[in-house]
Structures are given as structure tokens and as C-alpha cells.
C-alpha positions as CSV (number, residue, x, y, z in Angstrom):
1,X,142.7,79.2,61.4
2,X,140.0,80.0,64.0
3,X,141.9,83.1,65.1
4,X,142.1,84.3,61.5
5,X,138.3,83.9,61.1
6,X,137.5,85.8,64.3
7,X,140.2,88.5,64.0
8,X,138.0,91.0,62.0
9,X,135.5,90.9,64.8
10,X,138.2,91.5,67.4
11,X,138.9,95.0,66.0
12,X,136.1,96.1,68.2
13,X,137.6,97.0,71.6
14,X,134.6,95.7,73.5
15,X,134.5,92.3,71.6
16,X,138.3,92.0,72.1
17,X,138.0,92.7,75.8
18,X,135.2,90.1,76.1
19,X,137.3,87.6,74.1
20,X,140.2,88.3,76.5
21,X,138.0,87.8,79.6
22,X,136.6,84.5,78.4
23,X,139.9,83.0,77.2
24,X,141.7,84.1,80.4
25,X,139.0,82.4,82.5
26,X,139.1,79.3,80.4
27,X,142.8,78.9,80.4
28,X,143.0,79.4,84.2
29,X,140.4,76.7,84.7
30,X,142.5,74.4,82.5
31,X,145.8,75.1,84.2
32,X,144.5,74.9,87.8
33,X,143.8,71.1,87.8
34,X,147.3,70.5,86.4
35,X,148.8,72.6,89.2
36,X,146.7,70.8,91.8
37,X,147.8,67.4,90.5
38,X,151.5,68.4,90.5
39,X,151.3,69.9,94.0
40,X,149.8,66.7,95.4
41,X,152.4,64.5,93.7
42,X,155.3,66.7,94.8
43,X,153.8,67.4,98.3
44,X,153.8,71.1,97.6
45,X,151.0,71.8,100.1
46,X,150.2,74.4,102.7
47,X,149.8,72.6,106.0
48,X,147.5,74.2,108.6
49,X,149.0,76.0,111.6
50,X,147.8,78.3,114.4
51,X,147.0,81.2,112.1
52,X,145.5,79.1,109.2
53,X,141.8,79.4,108.3
54,X,141.9,75.9,106.8
55,X,142.0,72.5,108.5
56,X,143.7,70.3,105.9
57,X,146.7,70.5,103.6
58,X,146.0,72.5,100.4
59,X,148.0,73.1,97.2
60,X,149.3,76.7,97.2
61,X,150.5,77.5,93.7
62,X,147.3,78.8,92.2
63,X,149.3,81.9,91.2
64,X,151.2,79.8,88.6
65,X,148.0,79.0,86.8
66,X,146.9,82.6,87.0
67,X,150.2,84.1,85.7
68,X,150.5,81.6,82.9
69,X,147.0,82.4,81.7
70,X,147.5,86.1,82.1
71,X,150.8,86.2,80.3
72,X,149.7,84.1,77.3
73,X,146.4,85.9,76.7
74,X,148.1,89.3,77.4
75,X,150.7,88.7,74.6
76,X,148.0,87.5,72.2
77,X,145.5,90.3,72.7
78,X,148.1,93.1,72.7
79,X,149.1,92.0,69.2
80,X,145.5,91.6,68.1
81,X,144.7,95.1,69.5
82,X,147.3,96.7,67.1
83,X,148.7,99.0,69.8
84,X,151.0,101.8,69.0
85,X,154.7,101.3,69.6
86,X,154.6,103.4,72.8
87,X,151.7,101.5,74.2
88,X,153.3,98.1,73.3
89,X,156.5,99.2,75.0
90,X,154.5,100.1,78.2
91,X,152.7,96.7,78.0
92,X,156.0,94.8,77.8
93,X,157.5,96.8,80.7
94,X,154.4,95.9,82.8
95,X,154.7,92.2,81.8
96,X,158.4,92.2,82.7
97,X,157.7,93.7,86.2
98,X,154.9,91.1,86.8
99,X,157.2,88.3,85.7
100,X,159.9,89.3,88.2
101,X,157.3,89.4,91.0
102,X,155.8,86.1,89.9
103,X,159.1,84.2,90.1
104,X,159.9,85.9,93.4
105,X,156.5,84.7,94.8
106,X,157.2,81.2,93.6
107,X,160.5,81.2,95.4
108,X,158.8,82.5,98.6
109,X,156.1,79.7,98.3
110,X,158.9,77.1,97.9
111,X,161.5,78.0,100.5
112,X,160.3,81.3,102.1
113,X,161.9,84.7,101.7
114,X,162.9,87.4,104.1
115,X,160.4,90.4,103.9
116,X,163.4,92.6,103.1
117,X,164.0,90.7,99.9
118,X,160.4,91.1,98.9
119,X,160.5,94.9,99.5
120,X,163.7,95.2,97.4
121,X,162.0,93.3,94.5
122,X,158.9,95.4,94.7
123,X,161.0,98.5,94.7
124,X,162.9,97.3,91.6
125,X,159.6,96.5,89.7
126,X,158.1,99.8,90.8
127,X,161.2,101.5,89.4
128,X,160.7,99.7,86.0
129,X,157.1,101.1,85.5
130,X,157.9,104.5,87.0
131,X,161.0,105.3,85.0
132,X,160.5,103.1,81.8
133,X,156.7,103.4,81.4
134,X,156.3,106.7,83.3
135,X,153.2,105.4,85.1
136,X,153.3,107.5,88.3
137,X,151.1,109.8,90.4
138,X,151.7,113.4,89.3
139,X,148.7,115.0,91.1
140,X,146.6,114.5,94.2
141,X,143.6,116.2,92.6
142,X,143.2,118.8,95.3
143,X,143.1,116.6,98.4
144,X,144.2,118.8,101.3
145,X,144.7,121.5,98.7
146,X,147.5,119.6,96.9
147,X,147.4,119.6,93.1
148,X,150.4,119.0,90.9
149,X,153.4,117.2,92.5
150,X,157.0,118.1,91.8
151,X,158.8,115.3,89.8
152,X,160.9,114.1,92.7
153,X,157.9,114.0,95.1
154,X,155.8,112.3,92.4
155,X,158.4,109.5,92.0
156,X,158.8,109.0,95.7
157,X,155.1,109.0,96.4
158,X,154.5,106.6,93.5
159,X,157.0,104.2,94.9
160,X,155.2,104.3,98.2
161,X,151.8,103.7,96.6
162,X,152.9,100.8,94.5
163,X,154.4,99.0,97.5
164,X,151.4,99.9,99.7
165,X,148.8,98.4,97.4
166,X,150.9,95.4,96.6
167,X,151.4,94.5,100.3
168,X,147.8,95.4,101.3
169,X,146.5,93.0,98.7
170,X,148.8,90.3,99.9
171,X,147.6,90.8,103.4
172,X,143.9,90.1,102.5
173,X,144.7,86.7,101.0
174,X,143.7,85.1,104.3
175,X,140.4,83.3,103.6
176,X,139.1,81.4,100.6
177,X,137.6,83.6,97.9
178,X,138.5,87.0,99.3
179,X,141.6,88.0,97.3
180,X,140.1,86.6,94.1
181,X,136.8,88.3,94.6
182,X,138.4,91.7,95.3
183,X,140.7,91.5,92.3
184,X,137.7,90.5,90.1
185,X,135.8,93.6,91.3
186,X,138.8,95.9,90.9
187,X,139.6,94.5,87.4
188,X,136.1,94.8,86.1
189,X,135.7,98.4,87.4
190,X,139.0,99.6,85.9
191,X,138.3,97.7,82.6
192,X,134.9,99.4,82.3
193,X,136.4,102.9,83.0
194,X,139.3,102.4,80.5
195,X,137.0,101.1,77.8
196,X,134.6,104.0,78.3
197,X,137.5,106.4,77.7
198,X,138.9,104.5,74.8
199,X,142.1,103.4,76.6
200,X,142.2,99.8,75.3
201,X,145.9,99.3,76.2
202,X,145.0,99.8,79.9
203,X,141.6,98.0,79.7
204,X,143.3,94.7,78.6
205,X,145.4,94.0,81.7
206,X,142.4,95.0,83.8
207,X,140.0,92.6,82.1
208,X,142.6,89.9,82.2
209,X,143.0,90.4,86.0
210,X,139.3,89.8,86.3
211,X,139.4,86.8,84.0
212,X,142.1,84.9,85.8
213,X,140.6,85.8,89.1
214,X,137.3,84.3,88.2
215,X,138.9,81.2,86.9
216,X,140.9,80.8,90.1
217,X,137.8,81.4,92.3
218,X,136.2,78.3,90.8
219,X,138.9,76.2,92.6
220,X,139.7,78.4,95.6
221,X,136.0,78.0,96.7
222,X,135.9,74.3,95.8
223,X,135.6,71.7,98.6
224,X,137.0,68.9,96.4
225,X,139.7,70.6,94.4
226,X,140.7,73.5,96.6
227,X,143.7,75.6,95.5
228,X,145.4,78.6,97.2
229,X,146.8,81.6,95.3
230,X,150.1,81.7,97.2
231,X,152.6,84.5,97.0
232,X,153.2,83.5,93.3
233,X,149.8,85.0,92.7
234,X,149.2,87.7,95.3
235,X,152.5,89.5,94.6
236,X,152.0,90.0,90.9
237,X,148.2,90.6,91.2
238,X,148.7,93.2,94.0
239,X,151.3,95.0,91.9
240,X,149.0,94.9,88.8
241,X,146.3,96.4,91.0
242,X,148.6,99.3,91.9
243,X,149.6,99.8,88.3
244,X,145.9,100.0,87.2
245,X,145.0,102.4,90.0
246,X,147.9,104.8,89.2
247,X,147.3,104.5,85.4
248,X,143.7,105.5,86.1
249,X,144.7,108.6,88.0
250,X,147.3,109.5,85.3
251,X,145.0,109.1,82.3
252,X,141.2,108.9,82.4
253,X,141.2,110.4,85.9
254,X,143.0,113.4,84.7
255,X,141.3,114.3,81.5
256,X,138.3,112.0,80.9
257,X,134.8,111.7,82.1
258,X,136.0,110.6,85.6
259,X,138.1,113.7,86.1
260,X,135.0,115.4,87.7
261,X,134.4,112.5,90.0
262,X,137.4,113.2,92.3
263,X,139.4,110.3,90.9
264,X,141.8,109.9,93.9
265,X,138.9,109.3,96.2
266,X,137.2,107.0,93.6
267,X,140.4,104.9,93.5
268,X,140.5,104.9,97.3
269,X,136.9,103.6,97.3
270,X,137.7,100.8,94.8
271,X,140.7,99.6,96.8
272,X,139.1,100.5,100.1
273,X,139.0,97.0,101.7
274,X,142.7,96.1,101.4
275,X,143.8,99.7,102.2
276,X,141.5,100.3,105.2
277,X,142.0,96.8,106.6
278,X,145.8,97.2,106.4
279,X,145.5,100.6,108.1
280,X,143.3,99.3,110.8
281,X,145.4,96.2,111.6
282,X,148.7,98.1,111.5
283,X,147.2,100.7,113.9
284,X,146.1,98.0,116.4
285,X,149.5,96.3,116.3
286,X,151.4,99.5,116.9
287,X,148.9,100.5,119.7
288,X,149.7,97.2,121.4
289,X,153.4,97.7,121.1
290,X,153.9,95.2,118.4
291,X,155.5,95.4,115.0
292,X,153.0,96.4,112.3
293,X,154.3,93.4,110.2
294,X,153.7,90.8,112.9
295,X,151.1,88.2,112.0
296,X,147.8,87.8,113.8
297,X,144.1,87.0,113.1
298,X,142.7,90.5,113.7
299,X,141.9,91.3,110.0
300,X,138.2,92.1,109.4
301,X,137.8,88.9,107.4
302,X,139.1,86.9,110.4
303,X,136.6,88.7,112.6
304,X,133.8,87.6,110.4
305,X,135.0,84.0,110.5
306,X,135.1,84.2,114.3
307,X,131.6,85.5,114.1
308,X,130.6,82.1,112.6
309,X,130.4,83.1,108.9
310,X,131.8,80.7,106.3
311,X,134.6,81.8,104.0
312,X,132.2,82.4,101.1
313,X,129.7,84.3,103.3
314,X,132.5,86.6,104.7
315,X,133.8,87.2,101.2
316,X,130.3,88.1,99.9
317,X,129.7,90.6,102.8
318,X,133.1,92.3,102.2
319,X,132.5,92.6,98.4
320,X,129.0,94.0,98.9
321,X,130.5,96.5,101.4
322,X,133.2,97.4,98.8
323,X,130.6,98.0,96.2
324,X,128.7,100.2,98.7
325,X,131.8,102.3,99.3
326,X,132.3,102.8,95.6
327,X,128.6,103.9,95.3
328,X,129.2,106.3,98.3
329,X,132.2,107.8,96.5
330,X,130.4,108.2,93.3
331,X,127.3,109.7,94.9
332,X,129.2,112.2,97.0
333,X,131.4,113.8,94.3
334,X,129.6,117.1,94.6
335,X,131.3,117.6,98.0
336,X,134.8,119.0,98.4
337,X,137.4,116.3,97.6
338,X,138.9,116.5,101.1
339,X,135.5,116.1,102.9
340,X,134.6,113.3,100.5
341,X,137.9,111.5,101.3
342,X,137.3,111.7,105.0
343,X,133.7,110.5,104.6
344,X,134.8,107.5,102.4
345,X,137.4,106.5,104.9
346,X,135.2,106.8,108.0
347,X,131.9,105.4,106.5
348,X,133.8,102.8,104.5
349,X,135.3,101.4,107.7
350,X,131.9,101.3,109.3
351,X,130.5,99.4,106.3
352,X,133.2,96.8,106.6
353,X,132.9,96.5,110.4
354,X,129.0,96.6,110.5
355,X,128.5,92.8,110.0
356,X,130.9,92.1,112.9
357,X,128.9,94.2,115.3
358,X,125.3,94.0,114.0
359,X,124.8,90.5,112.7
360,X,124.3,87.6,115.2
361,X,127.1,85.1,115.9
362,X,126.9,81.5,114.7
363,X,126.2,80.5,118.3
364,X,123.3,82.9,118.6
365,X,121.9,81.8,115.2
366,X,122.1,78.1,116.2
367,X,120.6,78.7,119.6
368,X,117.6,80.4,118.0
369,X,117.1,77.4,115.6
370,X,117.4,74.9,118.5
371,X,114.8,76.9,120.5
372,X,112.4,76.8,117.6
373,X,112.9,73.2,116.6
374,X,113.6,71.4,119.8
375,X,110.5,69.5,121.1
376,X,111.7,70.0,124.7
377,X,111.0,73.7,124.3
378,X,107.3,73.2,123.6
379,X,106.9,70.6,126.4
380,X,108.7,72.7,129.0
381,X,106.3,73.8,131.9
382,X,105.5,77.5,132.4
383,X,104.7,80.4,130.1
384,X,106.3,80.7,126.7
385,X,108.7,83.4,127.9
386,X,109.8,81.2,130.9
387,X,110.3,78.3,128.6
388,X,112.5,80.4,126.3
389,X,114.6,81.6,129.1
390,X,115.0,78.2,130.6
391,X,116.0,76.6,127.4
392,X,118.4,79.4,126.6
393,X,120.1,78.9,129.9
394,X,120.2,75.2,129.2
395,X,122.0,75.8,125.9
396,X,124.4,78.4,127.4
397,X,127.3,75.9,127.7
398,X,126.8,74.2,124.3
399,X,129.5,74.6,121.6
400,X,128.4,75.3,118.0
401,X,129.2,71.7,117.0
402,X,127.1,70.3,119.8
403,X,124.2,72.6,118.9
404,X,124.4,71.5,115.3
405,X,124.1,67.9,116.5
406,X,121.2,68.8,118.8
407,X,119.4,70.6,115.9
408,X,119.9,67.6,113.7
409,X,118.4,65.4,116.3
410,X,115.5,67.8,116.8
411,X,114.8,68.0,113.1
412,X,114.8,64.2,113.0
413,X,112.3,63.9,115.9
414,X,110.1,66.6,114.3
415,X,110.2,64.8,111.0
416,X,109.2,61.5,112.7
417,X,106.4,63.3,114.6
418,X,105.1,64.8,111.4
419,X,105.0,61.4,109.6
420,X,103.2,59.9,112.7
421,X,100.5,62.6,112.6
422,X,100.1,62.2,108.8
423,X,99.5,58.4,109.4
424,X,97.0,59.2,112.2
425,X,95.1,61.6,110.0
426,X,95.1,59.1,107.2
427,X,93.8,56.4,109.5
428,X,90.9,58.7,110.8
429,X,90.0,59.6,107.2
430,X,90.0,55.9,106.3
């Protein structure tokens, strides 16, 4: 009944997209607590190990909640949108590909899968959308002088890009909040572009990706009810991200407003963090004589954690850098596309690495706070500069946890001294 009442309003593509975003978010937040409860009862938890960024066991099937919400709302809104038969067929092909990857990811979360089997499944799902939906890269837009691609080259390159983006997204799912925040940003960007150009059939999966990501983030960043995405989420979300990027190049990037903005470079900027981080990590591993697929903690988000930032802080820094790279791409579209591509890759890498090199470490920040608040600093003999050097040397061997305790004690002493002075002043005035 409610749906019948609001259906006339949902003929507007912007209202329908807003409806899809809200419902996808709401459903995800309803499904996540159920998944958490089932995971705890069935002991389906991710236990910490040497490479983990968490210290306690956490449910790891957040992708189940995300996929269920995505699939339900996707089927409803595509019907409400009144898509053409061709557009509906493409939507169903996409949903079929995502469903295959979702179940593959669930199996990987349960018993683990050999990487070769994942690649085969990704290859099959890429074949579905390339051959049945014809969503492929047919032009490079002039990068290095390359325009239209022959059909065979287009198909082969599209396979590579689908698998590259899918696996790059999977690799950034290493700290709380990051994968969900990046997919939210990417989904909102592509949804806005598709809506601007009247491509509602493509805007809907993009806005749904943002909606389920936002709903998942509420639990992924929670301290009490934390939930991981798992491969059940990262595999289908990464593939969806690749689909949206290639569809953007093939449609609005080819003939719409964004055709003059060097669309291949704009897409590179939007997906810059997972792509550049994967390129950087693979290069380091190969240079060290290791397999590019061997696991380590050398990702840029891991470097930020080692710097002392929290998961939320590291995620925020990366998302802000990603937005800056998008702005750089948009603002440099008057340059030649090849030069713009080189600038986006080079400067984008600097944007992501800047916090690692420019911001102080957790130890340095704590040391500064202790020097300011510790009463021993003020009472230390000698000049202010000498006192600062002496206290800094004294703190040299302290670990962050020890300095936090020292800072807590110093704040307690300072608070007691303040209350004592207030009483003395009150006594004098009395």
C-alpha cells in the first residue's frame, strides 16, 4: 500500500535514487545485527594473527548483509524505474555476475579458496558482462595517442581492467572503515555523473553501492558491534566498482558532459587509492624478490597505522586525499590527456604518502603532550630549552602506552593543583 502511494513520486529519477539510497542504507543496518548474532553463535569469527590490524575476534560476514540489501533494493527500483527491455537485461546480467562473486566470497570466508579459483570466477563474471551486456572499454580517449581499440583488444583489455579493479579493492580491505568509505565515495561520484546525464539504469547500482556501504560503515567502525566485510562483500563490491568505471567510460564519458574532462584520467582519479596502492605494493614486493601476491603490511593504510593514527583517522586522511586527486584531475583537464595522466599518478601518490612523511608519529605527539603537561618539566632546573631537552631525553625510551599513562597521571596532578589553587584563592578572598 505504501509503495503504491509513493510510486508516482518515484517517477522522478532523483527522488527514486534518493529512495534507493535510504532504503539500501536502512536494510543494511537491519541485516548487520542479525549477521553479527549468527556469527557469534556459530563462531564464524576472524581471529587476529600476525598481519591483522585488530586485536580481538570479529564477525566477518558483513558482505552478506550488504549483498542482500543491494539485491533486494536493486530488483525493486529497477522495476519502479520502468527501464527498457535492453536496460533491464543488462541489469539482470550484472546482478547474476555479482551473485556468483558473492557466493564465491562466502565460500572463501568459510573454508578458504585458492587464488586461482578466485581468478577463474572473476574471469567468468567479467565474460558475462563483456559478452552479454557489452560493457567494455572500447577507447583510451587519446592516452599515449591511442583512441579506438580493435574489438579483440577491447575485450582483452576489459578483462584485465575488471580483474585489476576487483582485486585492488579487495586489497585495501585491511583496516576498519577504508573499503566502505572508498566504495561510498566512488558510488556517490558515479551516481551523480550518471544522473546528470540521464543514465538512470547505471545510476541505480552506483547509488545502491553507496547506500549499502554507508550502512555497513556504521558497524565496521563500531567498537561494540564491529563487523568485517569479508570476501563475501569485497569481491562483489570490487567487481561492481569496475563495472561502473567501465560503463562510465562507455556511456557518459564518451558522449556526455564528461567527454571533455578526459574521462579515462577522471576514472583513474576516482579509483586512485586502490589502484595506486596496489601498484606501489606490487612494485615493492617484486623489487624485494617476492611474489607480488605475497601478503605484508606495507600498504599505505598500514603505514598510517604504524604512524600512530587510528583506523578512522587513517581512513579519513585517505578519503580526503582521494577527493583531492579527483579535484586535481578535474582542474587539469585543459592539459593534454597523457600529461594529465602522468600528473594524476605522480601527484596522487604524493597526496596519499604525504601524511606518512609530514605528520608527526603517535610517539612524537604524545611526547609533546607530556612535555607540556608534566609538572616535572616546569620544576626541572636550568633554562626552558635545557629543561625541554632533558625531559625529551628522559622520555626517549618510553613506549606510547607508557606515555599515555604518564600523561594521564600528569593531567590528574595538574587537575589537583588547579583545585588546590582555587581553594587558596577562595580562602584569601574570604
